[in-house]
Every structure is written in C-alpha cells, then in structure tokens.
N, C-alpha and C positions, 0 to 999 in steps of 0.2 A: 089200983096198980098204976104206978107212974109209967108214962110212956118213955121210951129211950130218948136220950137227947139227940137233937138233930145234928148231923155233921156240919162243921163250919162251912160257910159259903166260901167260894173262891177268893172273895175279897178279904176274908178273915184269915185264910191260910197264909202261913209265912211263905214269902217268895223263895223259890229255889235259887240259890246263888250260882254265879257263873262257875265257881270252883266245884260245886256239887254237880252241876251239869257236865262238866268236863270229866269228873270222876265216873259219873254214870255212863258217859260215852266210852271211857276206857273199859268199863265193866260190861260193855255189850249192849247198852240201851240204844236202839236204832233211831230214836227220835231226839236224843239229848243234844247232839251236835247241831241239828237243824235249828233248835231253839237258840243256841249260841249265835249262829249265823243271823238269825232273825233279829236278835237283840243288837248286834254290832255291825252289820253290813253297812249301814248308812255312815257310821263314823269311820269305818275302814275306807269307804269310798271317798269321803271328804279328804282324808289324809292322802290317799293315792292321787286324787285329782289335783290337789294343791301341789303335791311333790312333782308329778309328771306333767301337769298342764295339758293333758290330752285325754279325752274321755275314753277312747278305745284302749289306750295303753293302761289307763287307770283300771278299767274293767278287767283287763287281763291280769294285772298285778293283784287285784283283790281276789280273783279266782285262784291264782297261784298261791296266794297267802292262805286262803281257807283250805285248799287241798293240803298244803304243807302242815297247817295246824291240825287238820284231821288226822294226818298220818303220824305226826310227832306229839300227839297229845300226851303220851306216856312220859315224855321228857319234861313236862311241866312239873316243877318242884314246889310251887306255892311260895317262892321267895318274893314274888311281886304279884300284883293283881292280874287276873286273867286278861283284863283290858290292856294292861301294859304289855303283857306277853303277846297279845294279838297285834298291837301297834308295832311292836318290835319286828314281828314277822312281815307285816305289810310294808313297813319302811324298808326292810331288807329286800323284799321283792321289788320295790320301786328302784332302789339303788342298783340292784342287779340289772334291771332293764336299762337304766341309764348308762351303766358301765358297758353293757353289751353294745349299745349304740355308739360308744366311744365319743360322747359329746365333749368337745374341747372347751374347757373353761375359758371365758372371755377375759382378757387382761383388763386391768383398771383403766388404762388409757383408751381402750376400745369402748368401754362402758361410757366414759365421758363423751367420746366422739359420737356414739350412738344417741346419747341423750341430747346433745346439741343438734344433731341432724334430724332425729325422728320424733322427739317429744312434741306433742301438739300443744297449742296454746290452751290455757284453761278455758273450759266451756261449761255447759250445763249437762254434761253427761251424767247418767244415773249410776246407781250402784252396780249394775251389771257391767257397764263399761269400765268402771273403776276396778272391779274384780278382774276383768280381762287384762287390764294394764298391769296389775300387780302380778298376775300369773305369768304374763309375758316377761316381766322383769325378773321374776324368780328363775326363769329358764336360763338366764345369763350367768347364774351363780354356779360355782363348783358344787358337786353333789353333797358333800358333807355340810356346807354352809346352808344349802337349800333345805336339807332335811331338818336341821336345827331350827331354822326360821319358821318352817311350816309348823312344827310342833309348838314352839314357844309363842310366836307372834300371830300365826293364823289359827291354830287350834286352841290356844289359851292354856297350854301346859306350863307348869312351873319349870324352872331350870332343872330342879332335882328330878321331877318326873320325866322330863325329856332325856335327862342323862341315863335314867333307867332304861328307857326305850332304846336309846342309841348305844347303850352299854359303854359309855365313856364317862370320865369324871365331869362333875358339874362345871369346873373351870374350863374344860374343853368346850362345853356347850356355850358358855358365856362368850368365849373367844370367837367361836364360829359365828354366833349371832352378831357380835360386834363387827366382825369383818364383813359379814353379809350385808348388814345395815349400811355400813360405810359405802359399799359398792352400789347399793340400791339408791342411796340418797340423791345423786345427781339425776337419776332417771325419773324418780317419783317426786322430785321437789315441788312440782306444780300441784301435787295432791296434798301437800303438807297441812294445809288449813281446811281440807275438805272433811266434813263430818262423815261422808260416805266411806272414807278410808277406814275409819275406826269400826264401822259397821261390818266391813268385809274382812276385818282382821280378828283380833283376839276376842272381842265380844261375841261375834257370830260363831267363832270357833269354839268358845266355851259352851255355847248353847248346843252345838253339834256334839261336843265331847260328853257333856253331862246328860244328854238325852232330853 
C-alpha cells in the first residue's frame, strides 16, 4: 500500500498574495493584516521619512496610514496593486501632516539665496551626509512637488505608478517633478557629480520598493 503523499513544504506552497491577505482580513482573519504590515512597513517608512524628513513624524504617519488601511480595507477595489493602495494612503497621511503644520513653501529666490548662503563646499562627506542634505532640501519644496519627487526620484517609481499613487495624471507628476528638480538644482549643485547622490536616490529607492 502506497503511503499518502507528503504535504508540500512551505517553500513549495504558492505565496499568499497581498490581495488575498486583504480579502482574508475583510473576512475576519485576525492575522492577515499583520502579515500585510510585516511585508510593507519598511517601504511605507521609507516613503514617509523621505516625504517628511523627520523620523518621529514619519513613524506617526505610517501608524496613521496602517490604521486607516485596516479600517478602510473594504474600500479596496483591486483597480491597483495593494502596494499602490498602501503608498497612496501613507502619502496622503504625510501630506495631511504637512498641511496641518502649515509649512509655507519657499519661494524660488529664497532657495537661491539659501543655496548661496548655506551650501557647504564640496568635501568628503559620506552617503549619510548626502542623504541628510537631500532630505533637508526636499523640505523646502511645496508638498505636491515633494511627494512626486520622493516617489519618482527617491523611491524609483515610474511616472505612471507615481500618478496612480497620487491620483493625478502622469503629466501632472512630470510637471511637479520638473518644477521640484529646478528648485533643488541650485541647492544640490555641489552634489551633481557625486556617486553618493545616485545611491541615495532612485537606485536605493528601487531596492526598498521591490524588497
């Protein structure tokens, strides 16, 4: 008599998709949403930190976003990937925090003046210092331009994917990125030829985004 076949190992079982986990959560599975959080919290944190530039604010925004996603799971229609849906929620949480603080966008001439006054001479700073400079510069941008640049230039999203997250046309994302880059140019000009800059921007962002 043949013995019954052994059940497939965990490595052989098909991975449960994000959409399946979300459906299980909606249907009452008490563990499904925790798995979604486990899979995506690092990416959500990266988006929030790049957008807000403050670890405490980013942590609060991510918490707000996941609470919102937990409560609004039934509104997910599957028209975009779960990751896109989550990014949309965390970006909105960040933008809400920025608007509540009533941060005044800095005018173009103020950016140029700040660059001339405060930009240090090129030196041997490492990747961390470059990342801090980029984050500080991003804080000078209006919220819509900052969000677009974080997704496209820092996190490595395509314009089309960023447009889905921000719920605006692709042309709007392109325009916001172009205006944001123009404003950042005088501030970050001393980093233009630094290889560090590329490592803290889209290449590193793509690694975070894709896991």
